ROTOR-341963 format. One line per 8 residues: for each residue x, y, z of C-alpha. Coordinates in steps of 0.2 Angstrom, whole numbers. Example, Ala and Ser with C-alpha at 12.3 -4.5 7.8 and 13.67 -1.06 7.14 Angstrom:
BEGIN
62:-22:39  68:-5:36;
This chain:
BEGIN
-297:-112:16  -306:-124:8  -291:-136:5  -291:-136:26  -307:-145:29  -304:-162:25  -318:-175:26  -331:-161:32;
-345:-153:22  -340:-135:15  -352:-122:13  -347:-110:1  -348:-91:7  -362:-81:0  -378:-92:6  -372:-103:-7;
-381:-123:-4  -369:-132:3  -361:-144:-3  -355:-161:5  -341:-173:3  -345:-195:6  -327:-198:10  -332:-204:28;
-348:-208:38  -362:-219:36  -362:-226:19  -380:-232:17  -387:-215:25  -375:-207:12  -380:-217:-3  -396:-212:2;
-393:-193:2  -388:-195:-16  -403:-206:-19  -418:-197:-15  -413:-180:-23  -408:-191:-39  -426:-203:-37  -436:-184:-35;
-428:-178:-50  -430:-191:-62  -447:-195:-55  -452:-177:-59  -441:-179:-76  -451:-192:-80  -468:-183:-75  -463:-170:-85;
-460:-180:-99  -480:-191:-94  -486:-176:-95  -485:-171:-113  -491:-190:-117  -506:-190:-106  -511:-172:-113  -509:-176:-130;
-518:-194:-128  -533:-188:-121  -535:-172:-131  -529:-177:-147  -529:-195:-148  -522:-210:-150  -511:-207:-165  -503:-190:-157;
-499:-201:-144  -491:-214:-155  -480:-197:-164  -474:-189:-149  -467:-207:-141  -467:-223:-152  -451:-217:-163  -449:-200:-161;
-445:-207:-142  -434:-218:-145  -423:-205:-159  -423:-192:-144  -417:-202:-131  -403:-209:-143  -398:-190:-145  -401:-186:-125;
-390:-201:-122  -376:-192:-131  -376:-176:-120  -380:-188:-104  -366:-199:-104  -355:-182:-108  -362:-176:-92  -360:-192:-84;
-339:-190:-89  -338:-171:-83  -347:-177:-66  -335:-193:-63  -321:-181:-66  -326:-167:-56  -330:-180:-42  -314:-188:-41;
-306:-170:-41  -316:-165:-28  -315:-180:-19  -293:-179:-20  -296:-162:-16  -289:-154:-33  -298:-137:-34  -289:-131:-49;
-293:-147:-59  -312:-143:-52  -312:-127:-60  -304:-131:-76  -318:-147:-77  -333:-134:-77  -326:-121:-89  -322:-137:-99;
-338:-144:-98  -347:-127:-102  -338:-125:-118  -342:-144:-124  -360:-141:-117  -363:-126:-134  -348:-136:-144  -358:-152:-144;
-376:-147:-143  -374:-137:-158  -369:-150:-166  -383:-164:-162  -396:-148:-165  -392:-146:-184  -388:-164:-186  -405:-171:-178;
-415:-155:-186  -408:-161:-202  -410:-180:-201  -428:-182:-194  -436:-185:-210  -422:-199:-216  -424:-206:-198  -441:-208:-193;
-444:-217:-212  -431:-228:-209  -438:-234:-194  -457:-237:-203  -467:-223:-192  -483:-227:-198  -488:-215:-213  -503:-208:-204;
-493:-201:-191  -477:-198:-200  -477:-179:-202  -483:-174:-184  -468:-187:-177  -457:-175:-189  -463:-159:-182  -463:-163:-166;
-447:-170:-166  -440:-156:-175  -445:-144:-162  -438:-155:-150  -421:-157:-155  -422:-136:-154  -420:-137:-136  -403:-149:-137;
-392:-135:-129  -403:-130:-114  -406:-148:-111  -388:-151:-113  -383:-136:-100  -395:-142:-86  -388:-159:-87  -371:-154:-86;
-374:-141:-73  -384:-151:-62  -370:-167:-65  -357:-151:-58  -368:-149:-45  -372:-167:-38  -352:-172:-41  -348:-158:-26;
-363:-166:-15  -376:-153:-20  -390:-162:-24  -405:-153:-18  -404:-138:-31  -405:-148:-48  -420:-156:-40  -427:-138:-37;
-422:-134:-54  -431:-148:-60  -450:-148:-50  -450:-130:-57  -446:-135:-75  -458:-148:-73  -473:-136:-67  -469:-126:-81;
-470:-139:-93  -487:-146:-89  -494:-128:-87  -490:-125:-105  -496:-140:-111  -512:-136:-104  -510:-120:-112  -505:-123:-130;
-511:-141:-131  -529:-144:-121  -533:-124:-122  -525:-117:-141  -526:-135:-147  -507:-134:-156  -509:-154:-154  -491:-164:-159;
-483:-144:-160  -489:-137:-142  -483:-152:-132  -464:-150:-140  -465:-132:-139  -469:-135:-121  -455:-147:-116  -444:-134:-127;
-448:-118:-116  -451:-128:-98  -431:-135:-103  -425:-116:-105  -430:-112:-89  -421:-126:-81  -406:-123:-91  -407:-103:-84;
-409:-108:-66  -392:-120:-68  -384:-106:-75  -386:-93:-60  -382:-104:-50  -367:-110:-57  -361:-90:-61  -366:-83:-42;
-357:-95:-31  -342:-90:-23  -336:-110:-22  -323:-118:-33  -334:-123:-46  -340:-107:-52  -343:-103:-69  -337:-87:-77;
-339:-84:-95  -324:-75:-100  -316:-93:-92  -326:-105:-104  -315:-113:-115  -308:-131:-120  -294:-138:-108  -286:-151:-116;
-282:-162:-100  -300:-159:-91  -305:-163:-111  -297:-179:-113  -303:-186:-99  -321:-182:-97  -321:-190:-117  -312:-205:-111;
-327:-206:-96  -341:-198:-105  -341:-206:-122  -339:-224:-117  -353:-219:-106  -365:-213:-116  -359:-224:-130  -367:-238:-117;
-383:-229:-113  -387:-229:-132  -382:-246:-134  -399:-247:-126  -407:-233:-138  -399:-242:-154  -408:-258:-151  -425:-252:-145;
-424:-241:-160  -422:-257:-171  -437:-265:-159  -446:-250:-162  -444:-251:-178  -452:-268:-178  -466:-264:-165  -471:-251:-179;
-476:-267:-191  -489:-270:-179  -499:-255:-183  -503:-239:-171  -512:-247:-157  -496:-257:-152  -486:-242:-157  -498:-232:-143;
-498:-246:-133  -480:-247:-133  -477:-229:-128  -490:-230:-113  -482:-245:-106  -465:-232:-108  -472:-221:-97  -476:-229:-84;
-459:-242:-86  -449:-226:-85  -453:-226:-67  -445:-242:-64  -429:-234:-73  -429:-220:-64  -425:-227:-46  -413:-239:-57;
-404:-225:-64  -407:-215:-47  -396:-229:-40  -383:-230:-53  -381:-210:-53  -381:-212:-32  -366:-227:-33  -357:-216:-48;
-355:-202:-38  -350:-211:-22  -337:-221:-31  -328:-208:-40  -326:-195:-23  -319:-212:-11  -310:-217:-27  -302:-198:-28;
-299:-202:-8  -290:-219:-12  -307:-227:3  -308:-244:-8  -317:-252:5  -330:-239:5  -333:-243:-14  -337:-260:-13;
-349:-258:4  -358:-247:-9  -359:-259:-21  -369:-270:-9  -380:-258:-2  -384:-253:-20  -387:-270:-24  -399:-272:-9;
-410:-258:-13  -411:-261:-30  -418:-279:-30  -430:-272:-16  -435:-258:-28  -436:-269:-42  -446:-283:-32  -460:-269:-27;
-461:-259:-44  -464:-276:-52  -478:-281:-40  -486:-264:-42  -488:-264:-61  -495:-282:-61  -506:-276:-49  -511:-260:-54;
-508:-260:-74  -524:-256:-80  -528:-241:-73  -510:-234:-74  -512:-238:-95  -529:-229:-93  -521:-212:-91  -515:-211:-107;
-529:-218:-117  -548:-225:-118  -546:-236:-132  -549:-254:-127  -538:-262:-140  -524:-250:-135  -526:-255:-116  -527:-274:-121;
-509:-274:-130  -503:-263:-117  -507:-275:-103  -498:-291:-114  -483:-280:-113  -486:-275:-93  -487:-296:-91  -473:-300:-102;
-457:-287:-95  -461:-283:-78  -458:-298:-70  -441:-297:-75  -437:-280:-68  -423:-290:-55  -414:-294:-69  -408:-278:-75;
-402:-272:-57  -383:-278:-56  -382:-270:-76  -386:-254:-66  -375:-256:-52  -360:-262:-57  -358:-252:-72  -361:-238:-61;
-347:-241:-49  -334:-246:-62  -337:-228:-71  -337:-219:-54  -320:-224:-52  -314:-219:-70  -317:-238:-79  -329:-234:-92;
-325:-244:-109  -328:-261:-100  -344:-257:-97  -348:-248:-113  -341:-265:-121  -350:-278:-110  -366:-267:-113  -364:-267:-132;
-363:-288:-132  -374:-291:-120  -388:-280:-124  -387:-272:-140  -377:-287:-152  -391:-299:-144  -407:-288:-147  -403:-284:-163;
-398:-304:-168  -414:-307:-160  -424:-297:-171  -415:-300:-186  -413:-319:-186  -431:-325:-174  -441:-310:-178  -444:-316:-195;
-449:-336:-190  -460:-329:-177  -467:-311:-181  -477:-307:-166  -477:-294:-152  -472:-308:-139  -457:-313:-150  -452:-296:-149;
-452:-293:-129  -444:-309:-124  -430:-300:-130  -427:-288:-115  -425:-301:-102  -414:-313:-112  -402:-298:-113  -405:-292:-97;
-401:-308:-90  -387:-311:-99  -380:-294:-98  -382:-295:-78  -370:-313:-78  -354:-302:-88  -356:-289:-77  -356:-298:-61;
-339:-309:-67  -330:-292:-72  -333:-286:-57  -330:-300:-46  -313:-304:-55  -306:-288:-47  -293:-282:-60  -302:-268:-65;
-300:-259:-48  -282:-262:-47  -279:-257:-65  -287:-241:-61  -276:-238:-44  -262:-242:-54  -264:-228:-70  -267:-216:-56;
-253:-221:-45  -265:-222:-28  -260:-231:-14  -263:-250:-15  -278:-258:-13  -276:-267:7  -281:-288:5  -296:-290:8;
-302:-290:27  -293:-276:29  -301:-259:32  -296:-246:20  -290:-230:30;
């Protein structure tokens, strides 16, 4: 029955949330249909992370704020990016199969993704817990915050499997057009996190351990909600415990897309770890300011990330349906929306940076350093837009290796070289900060050249055995 409903919204039986195909209709409306739930979801994710910093900074102090951010934040991002990349791979493979109406592949991909959550999540938990002291010392974490940072990170890593499962499960739902329930689950989880932060940190005074416990318990709530959503539906993406196993073909497809996507995300994380190590050398006040800025800066990245995730899923379904003109039009629309958002947020941060940073600390030195960071980075937000959109659309079509390589060279290697060779010549915070806009501009230029030459899409079409792309100017049916 599902196979006959081509290019129409699909509503599973049993009262399940409607899922939507996006292979026809008004493109900008469909992109925004994906964008806003993802945006609100990432907003609550950022609020989720910010709540820890606000409550710890206000009720425990600047040292504790540096312990839950700083090096621990960079390491946590590195670990999270690994399974977010794998989740992205599963989302893309599912979206392509769903757009092409290969429902057997959808089922196999869902259960392979679940098996991957358990295997990779357990391995990451063990490795992260064991390596925490060594990694934090290697990053030059200040001695006065080292022990609380180790405690926070080790507790945080115990929540890896629930966090991985939520990301994978919400990616499955978004791949088939269900953007609402992942948002609802994240809102619930965020509220639970804030409540637990207040109870464990402000009331019971458990410090950084309380913040970490609040995080992993709220992640468990979101994982349970996704689990019930996937196991109670009658749609093709239904998850059955007895069917959770690795399918060799689907696992290969997910890893082929997901590993480069994860490595691409970790190119930023690796460079940020090195930059964090450099910032650690400027003292606890600078680490606290960098942590506070990172929390408000995260709201910009959530907007760009939402556009990237939207165009990735949109491109995946339309590539599966062989509607290439719609893919190219979605890029133009997302670029316009992305540049508009970047300009708006740059202006807002420059105008309201001081009160935003003031939410995290009342320390005058920390606030002064934070405003210096805002002044140097916020005006350059536009330079990152092309990276997010072009990487998203090429990954959505199944080309994930080239974006990873471009990011590796344009972001990671450039920043590493900057820190290793230029920072010793001028050991100041401003020297570290300027590496960001330089790497954004350079990498955007590389992505623009790669996208416009067009060969990536032709090669992918040929590899999949799809109908060739029509000449420019002719509309794909």
